[in-house]
C-alpha positions in Angstrom: 0.0 0.0 0.0 1.0 3.6 -0.5 2.1 5.5 2.6 -0.7 7.8 3.9 -0.2 11.5 4.2 2.2 12.8 6.9 0.5 14.6 9.8 2.5 16.6 12.4 2.2 17.8 15.9 4.5 19.9 18.1 6.2 18.3 21.1 6.2 20.2 24.4 9.7 21.5 23.7 8.7 22.8 20.2 10.0 20.0 18.1 7.9 19.0 15.1 7.0 15.3 15.1 5.4 13.3 12.3 2.9 10.5 12.2 0.6 8.7 9.7 -2.7 6.9 10.2 -3.9 3.8 8.5 -7.5 2.6 8.9 -10.3 3.9 11.0 -11.1 1.4 13.8 -9.9 1.0 17.3 -6.8 3.2 18.0 -3.5 1.3 18.0 -0.3 3.3 18.3 2.8 1.5 16.9 6.3 2.6 17.4 9.2 1.6 15.1 12.7 0.5 15.9 16.0 2.5 16.1 17.2 3.8 12.7 13.9 2.7 11.1 10.7 4.7 10.4 7.0 4.1 10.8 6.6 3.5 7.1 9.5 1.1 6.9 8.6 -0.8 10.0 4.9 -1.1 9.6 3.7 -0.3 6.1 6.4 -1.7 3.8 5.8 -5.3 5.0 2.0 -5.1 5.2 1.6 -5.1 9.0 -0.4 -1.8 9.1 -2.7 -2.9 6.3 -3.4 -6.2 8.0 -4.1 -4.5 11.4 -6.4 -2.0 9.7 -8.3 -4.9 8.1 -8.7 -6.4 11.6 -10.5 -3.3 12.8 -7.7 -1.0 14.0 -6.9 2.6 13.3 -3.1 2.3 13.2 -1.2 5.4 14.3 2.4 5.3 13.0 4.7 8.0 14.5 8.2 8.7 13.3 10.4 8.9 16.4 12.3 12.1 17.1 15.5 12.0 15.0 13.9 9.6 12.5 11.9 9.7 9.2 9.8 12.7 8.7 10.1 14.0 12.3 12.6 16.7 13.1 16.2 15.6 13.4 17.9 18.3 15.4 21.7 18.3 15.8 21.6 19.9 19.2 22.2 17.7 22.3 19.6 19.7 24.3 16.9 18.3 22.0 17.6 14.8 23.4 17.0 14.9 27.2 16.6 11.7 29.1 13.6 9.6 28.1 12.6 12.1 25.5 11.0 9.5 23.2 8.6 8.5 26.0 7.7 12.1 26.5 7.0 12.4 22.8 4.9 9.3 22.9 2.8 10.5 25.8 2.4 13.9 24.0 1.1 12.1 20.9 -1.5 10.2 22.9 -2.6 13.5 24.4 -2.6 15.3 21.0 -4.9 12.6 19.6 -7.1 12.6 22.6 -6.8 8.9 23.1 -8.3 7.3 26.2 -9.3 3.8 25.0 -6.5 2.5 22.9 -3.8 -0.1 22.5 -0.1 0.4 21.9 2.8 -1.6 20.5 6.4 -1.3 19.3 9.3 -3.1 17.8 12.8 -3.0 19.4 13.4 0.7 20.6 9.7 1.1 20.0 8.9 -1.8 22.3 11.1 -0.3 25.0 9.3 3.0 24.5 6.0 1.2 25.2 7.3 -0.1 28.5 8.5 3.3 29.4 5.1 4.9 28.5 3.3 2.5 30.9 5.8 3.0 33.7 5.3 6.8 33.3 1.5 6.5 33.6 0.1 5.7 30.2 -3.0 3.5 30.4 -3.4 1.5 27.2 -5.9 -1.4 27.4 -3.4 -3.8 25.9 0.3 -3.7 24.8 2.6 -5.5 22.5 6.4 -5.4 23.0 8.3 -7.0 20.1 12.0 -7.5 19.5 12.9 -6.6 23.1 14.5 -8.5 25.9 14.7 -7.8 29.6 18.2 -6.4 29.4 17.1 -3.9 26.7 14.7 -2.5 29.2 16.5 -2.7 32.6 20.0 -1.9 31.1 19.1 0.3 28.2 21.9 2.8 28.6 24.5 0.0 28.4 23.0 -1.2 25.1 24.1 2.0 23.3 27.7 1.0 22.7 27.0 -1.2 19.7 25.2 1.6 17.8 27.8 4.2 18.9 30.4 2.1 17.3 28.4 1.8 14.0 27.5 5.4 13.8 31.1 6.7 14.5 32.8 4.2 12.2 30.6 4.3 9.1 32.3 2.7 6.0 34.7 0.6 8.0 32.7 -2.7 8.5 33.2 -6.0 6.7 30.5 -6.7 4.2 27.8 -8.9 5.6 28.6 -8.2 9.2 25.9 -7.1 11.6 27.4 -3.6 11.7 27.5 -3.5 7.9 23.8 -4.5 7.8 22.9 -1.7 10.2 24.8 0.8 8.0 23.1 -0.5 4.9 19.7 -0.1 6.5 20.7 3.4 7.6 21.3 4.3 4.0 18.1 2.7 2.8 16.0 4.9 5.1 18.1 8.0 4.6 18.9 8.0 8.3 20.7 10.9 10.0 23.8 9.5 11.8 24.3 12.7 13.8 20.8 12.9 15.2 20.7 9.2 15.9 24.0 9.4 17.8 22.6 12.2 20.0 19.4 10.3 20.6 21.4 7.4 22.2 22.2 9.8 25.2 18.4 9.9 26.0 18.1 6.1 26.7 17.3 5.4 30.3 17.1 2.2 32.4 13.8 0.9 33.8 14.1 -0.7 37.3 13.1 -4.3 37.4 10.6 -3.5 40.1 8.8 -1.0 37.7 8.6 -3.7 35.0 7.2 -6.2 37.6 4.5 -3.6 38.6 3.0 -3.2 35.1 -0.6 -4.4 35.1 -1.4 -3.9 31.4 -1.8 -7.2 29.6 1.3 -7.4 27.4 2.2 -9.7 24.5 6.0 -10.2 24.2 6.9 -11.2 20.6 10.4 -12.2 19.4 12.1 -13.8 16.4 13.2 -17.4 17.0 16.8 -16.4 16.1 16.8 -13.1 18.1 18.7 -13.9 21.3 17.6 -11.0 23.5 16.1 -12.4 26.7 12.5 -11.9 25.6 11.4 -14.9 27.7 12.9 -13.2 30.8 11.0 -10.0 29.9 7.7 -12.0 29.6 8.4 -13.7 33.0 9.0 -10.3 34.6 5.7 -8.8 33.3 2.8 -10.0 35.5 0.1 -10.2 32.8 2.1 -11.3 29.7 1.9 -13.8 26.9 4.9 -14.9 24.9 5.1 -15.7 21.2 7.9 -16.5 18.7 7.9 -15.7 15.0 10.5 -16.6 12.3 13.6 -14.5 11.9 16.5 -12.6 13.5 16.2 -9.1 15.1 16.6 -7.6 11.6 14.5 -10.0 9.6 11.6 -10.8 11.9 10.1 -7.4 11.2 9.8 -8.3 7.5 7.7 -11.5 8.2 3.9 -11.5 7.9 3.8 -13.4 11.2 4.7 -10.2 13.0 1.5 -8.4 12.0 -0.6 -11.5 12.4 0.8 -12.1 15.9 0.1 -8.5 17.0 -3.5 -8.7 15.6 -4.1 -12.0 17.4 -2.6 -10.7 20.7 -4.9 -7.6 20.6 -8.1 -9.5 19.4 
């Protein structure tokens, strides 16, 4: 399907943030992964169209520093946990009260942070995320710092090379993405264990990230595996189908 028109709103700090909407049913806000975009993560592989056909109005934001959202090159534009602040602002902007929320990778961690900070979705999906990604998020930035500060130096076919190739595919902004890493914050395990929103944890069978441990830490969770690695699982139709079934 063609990407729907870009809509924008202004974050509390004045930054312009973009989102798209697919379908007109029950609101479902879906957050993409690091380096990706809402269109790449959710429209390109048919997930948004499938979810819309299952009765959802799918809201697809581009995270700050990504896609059609602003990509400032000023460190002050990336304070701690800014993506969560942006996500909460989007929910308020849209006036959502009865809605679901989901995310892949960085988007999934943002979902956890939203709930910890007071968001009240009816149901949640956290995909491509393990427990360490949530409780030790700040420690997980070193891999991406290495990629973004050494572009052009990686062996063809390596994981780092694949991230760099993906960065080029989505016309990513290395400087903005590097600054965004400084905003990642840890979530105490006790906060994860206090989440009472029913949450589906979804992971690729070859994505070794401790997703089972995350599901075990969440009091009201289900756990599902789909084919693929961290990079490839998002391309599989099973991702959209699993999200739809989890929210049914």
